N, C-alpha and C positions, 0 to 999 in steps of 0.2 A: 416585479415581485409582488405574488400573493402571500395574502395571508389568510388566518383562519374564517371558517365561514359561521355567522352566528347561528343559522340553523342545520342542525346537526343531526344527524341518524344515528340515534346512541346504540345500533344494532350491528353498528360498523366500527370496528374497534382503532381506538384514534392512539397509533404509536406519534410521542414526540421526541425527538433527536436534538440533542444539547451537544452542536457541534462546534470542537475546541478551534480556538485559532492556531495557527500551524502546522496545520496538517497538508500535505503535498495533492496528491490526485486526490481526485472528487469521485470519477466515474466506480471505483471498486466502493464507495459507500450506497450507492443508488440501489441496491438491492433493498433497504429498507422503504424504498418507494414502490416496490414491486411486490409488497405482499398481500398476498390475497386474502379480500374482506379486511381489508384496513386502510385505513387515510394516513398520511405521514406527513407531519411539520417538522420543520428544522427550524429549528432558532439559531443565528448565523450571526457574525460580527458584519457581514458587506455581503455585498450583491456576485459576489466574484460564483458560488456555488449557484445561485440561480441562474445565473447567466449560461453556466454549463449543465442543469442538469436536463435530463433526457426522459427520465421517469414521472409522473405523474404526482410529486411533493408540491406541498405548500411551505410557504418561508414567513418568520416572523424575526425582524433585523433587533436586535439587542445591542446596547452599550457593552462594550468589554473593555476591562479595565485590567493592567498586569500590577503587580503588588511588589515587582524584583526589576530590578534593570532591564530593560528589553534585551532578549537575547533568544533568537528564534529558538536555539537547541534546550531550553530553559521555559518555553514561552507556555506547552500545555502543564506545567505545572506550577506555575505563576499567575494564573488568567481566572477572574472575576467578573460577573455580572452582578452588578449590583443589587438589581430589582427581579435575581430569578425566580424566587420563590411567587412573586406575584405573576408573575409571565406563565409561569407554570401552573396555578391554580387556574388563571382565566383559562387554560388551554384544556383543562379538565384530561389529561394520558390516562389512557387506560395500562398504559405499559411508557417509560420513559428509560429512553436511551443515552446512555455517556460511553466515549472512548477513553481508555486504559485505566489501570487501576489506580495509579499513581497519582493522577490529574487531579488539581482542583476544583474543577469543575465538576466532575465525579463526585468528589467529596461533599459538594455542596448538595447534589444532590440527591447523596447516600443521608443527608440530614434532613431533607423535608419529605423524600419518598416514605420515610415508615411511619413516621404520625400522620402521614394521609393517606395512608394503604395502597400505594401505588407500586406494581410491581417493579423494580430497577434491573435492566440488563446494561453490564457493561461491557462493549466490544475490545479486546485485548490483543494489542499489537508486539507489545512486548516482547521481545525475543533473546536477550541477553539472560543467562543466571544472574539473579537477585544479588549472589556474594562476587560478581564481576560487573556489575552495572550500576551507575551512579543511581538510578531509582530505587536499587536495591539494597544500595548500602547508606546511604543518608538515611539517618533516623527519619525527617520528616516525610520522604517520600516513601519507604517503606513502610512507616505505621500506617498513612495513608492509603496503602495500598493493601494492606491487611484486613483495615476497617472496610475499606469498600469490598471485599471480599467475603466476607462473614454477614455483611445485610445485605449484598445483592441478591437478586432472586435465582439468577446464573450469569455465567462468566461467558461469552463466547469467545474464544482464542481463535484467531486467524491462521494459526499453525499449530504444526504438533510441538514444535520449539515454543510457543508463546503459550500451548497450554501447559507444557511442564515448566515453565519460569513461572506463572500463576499458582501451580501447587506448589512449589519449591518455597515460593514465598507465604504460603499459608494458606492458600484458598482450599476448601474442600472440594477433593476430587468430585464427588459428583453433584456439583454445582457446576462444572465445567465442561463444558462441550467445543471441539474442533470444527467451524466452518470456514472451508477458505472463501475470501471473497469473490468476487466475478467481474469479468466484462463483457459485454456487448459481442456475441459473436458474428461476425457476417454469415449469413446465410450460405453465400458462393464463393470463397475466396479469390480475389483474381490473382494468379501467381504469374510474372512478367519474367521469365529466365534471361537473365544477361550471359553474355556474351562468354563471359569469364564469371567463378565463381564470385558473390558480391558478398561480404558482411559489414553488417551497418551496427551505428552505434546513434540510439536515438532517447535525447533525455536532456537534465540539466547537464551544463559546462561545470561544473564543480570537480573539487577532487575526492570528496568521501566519495563519490560515483565510480571512482575507479580510471576517469579520464585521463591522469596523469599517466597511470599506470599502460592505457593503454596506447597513449601517445609515444611514452619510449618503448614499448616493445614495437609498433611503427617503424620508428628510427633503428633499434635493432635489426629488425628485419632489410632496412635501406641498404644498410652495411654490408649486408650477408652476402650481396656478391648479384649482380642479375636482376631486373624488376621478377617482384614473385606473382604465380600466376593467378592473382586474384588481386580484389580491390577491396577497399576500405571505405564506408557513406561515415560519414560523419553529420547528422543533425541534432538541432537545439540550441539553445542559448543560455549566457554566464560568462563567469569572468574569465573563464580559460577561453573563449572564442580566439584571441591572439596567437595563444600557445598553439592552438588548434590550426591556423593558417600557415604559423610556421613551421610545423610539423609536415604541413604540405608540401612549403618549397623544398624540404630536403628528402622529402617520400613522397614523389608523383603519385603513387599509388591509392593516397589519401585523402579523399576529395570533403569538402566541406560545404555542406547547404543550406547551412544556418537555419532558424527556426523552422520549424516545419507545423503549418496550423493542422487544427483537430481533424478537418476534414479533407487533409490531404497525406494523414497519417496511414490506412489502408494501403493507398498507392505506393507509399514508402518502404513499406515492409513488405506488402507483395513484391516487391524488386529486391528482394534478399534471400539466400540461401541460407543465413541464419545471423542471429542478432547477436552482436558481442555486449555482454551486458559485467563489468567487470568490479563491481561495487569493492569498496574498502570498508573500512568504519573509521568513526573517530573517539579521541579520550579526552578525558578532563580528570588530573590528578591520577592518572595509573589506568582510571575507569573505565570502562565503556559508555560512550553518550551516545553512540547512534551506529547500529548495523544493518544492512538489506532486512527488510522486512519480507510484502509479499509483492514485491515487482511488479508493478503495474502492468510496464510496457513490453515484460517478458510475458504475461498472460495476455495483452493483445496480438503481441506475435505471434503465440501457439493460435489464436483463432485464426491467422492468416497462416497457419500452417507452417511456420517458421520456427526453426528448434532454435536453443539459446546456448552461448559458452557464456557460461558463469563461473563466478567465483566461490569459495569458502566460508564468506561474509554472511552472518545471521543464518537465517531462515534459505537463502536461495538455492543452497543443495536440495532443499525440502522441494523448492518451488520446482525446480528445473528437471528432478527426478531423471526418467529415462528420454524425456523430448529433448535430451543437447550434451553438454560436456559441462566439465567442472575442472577448473584451476585451482591452485593454492593461492588465496588473496595477497595482494602487493606483489605477485612476482610477474616483471615484464618478461625476464626469460620465456619461464612456464607460458603466459600467454602471446608470446612470440612463436613460437613453435605449433600451436593449437592450430589456429585458421591453416597453417600448412599441410597440416596431418588431415585434417577435416574435408580441403578440397581436393587432395590424393583420395577420399574413399568416396566416392560419390553414392555407392548402391549404401553405405551408413549414414548419409545423409538425407538421400530417399527417403530411408527406414526413418529416421527421427523425425522427421518432417512430418510424415504418417501419423506417428507419436504425437506430435506436437499439438493436433488436432483432436485426438482423440480424448487427450486427456484435456485441452480447452471444453470439451463438449462435455466429458464426465463428469470435472471437479469443476472449472471456472467459468461455466455458465449465469450469467448474474442473473437470468428470469429462474431460473432452477436455486440458486442461493436463496433468493426472495422465496419462493416457498419455501423451502426449508426452512428458513428462518420464521416461518410463520406456523411451520408444525413445533417447532421449539418453543417457542413463547406460547402457543395458542391455551395451553392450561396453566397459564399463569393467571391464580386467583386474585384477585383484590383483595389482598388479606396484609396483613402487615410483614413485613421483612424481618430476618432472625435481629435478635436483637445486638447492638455492636460488642 
C-alpha cells in the first residue's frame, strides 16, 4: 500500500476519495484512478481495495469507527474517521469525493469542504424512492442527504433511478448527472460454446441476491418431468453454499463450482450463454433497506458478450436494458420458465449476446467512465460550496 508523495506537481489535479466501509465490489470504483491529468488517493479502512486495484491509485489507511452497533446494512450511515479533517488537510485535494448522500462520511466531508474551499463530489448509488427507503424516511439520514445535496458541487448518480431518487430527496436537478460505473473490458472476449445452453450465477451465495429464488426455480424445473436441455452453473461463496449443494443433488443439471478467483472470472463468464442475476431486496420496518444497484457482475458479463437474465429489483432493469431479459423479482415460477424459453430461441440469444457487448463498450467501459468523470469535474473551481 502506498501513500501520497511529498513532492507534488500542482499542475496535476489531486482527487481524494474517502472510501466508506461496507461497500462490496471495488472494480467499478476504479474509474476515479483513470481520470486524465489527475492523481487519485483513496482513504481506506483496510488493505482490501489496495490488493485488488488495477488502476494507478494511491492509498492512505485511516482508522474507521462506528458509532452505532455494527450492522453491515447500516454501516455506511454510522461510520466515522476521527482525524478525517487532518488527513484531508495534509492531502491538499483539489476535489474530494465521497459515496452516498446519506452517509456519515459524506456529512463529515461536507462540513470540511466548504470552509476549505474544496469542491465536494458525491457519488450516488441510492436507488430506492426516498418515501419508501430507510435512508429517505429516517429523519437523520434524510436530513443528511438533503444537506449534502445542497452543499456538494456535483452529485454523480450511477443510474437514472439513483438520479431521480437524489432529486426526489431535494438535490437540485441542475447539480445532478448520471454516469454509469464501468468495468475492465476484455479486448477479445473468449467465448467457449457449451454442448448445450449453459446459464450461470456468479456472486455471493446470499438471499438478497435472489439465490434462494434461483434454487427454488431449479427444483421446480427438476420436477417438471425429464432433464432440461440446459445446465445451470453456480459460482461463489457464502452462507447458502450447503443449500446449493442440496439443490444439485435433486436437480443434477445444477452444478456448483465454488468460489471463482478473480483471474478465472473471464473463463467462467466466457463459458455461459447467459448470466442469471435474480436479485431481490431487503426491508426494515417495511421500508426498503437494500435493492440492486449497478450489478457489477452483469457489467463484466456484458463485456464478455454474455446477456443477463435479471429481475425487477432496483436499477437492474435499467442496467440489463436490451441486453437480456427481466422477470419479476422473487418469482421462482417466472424464473423457472425463462431459461427454457431462452434456450429454445437461439437467434434471440445470439442477438442479445451482440447487444451485450455493444452496450458494454458504449456505456460500461471503465476507461471511458474515467474520462467522462474528468470532463464533469474539470471546471469545478476551488471556491466555497453552497451554503447549507
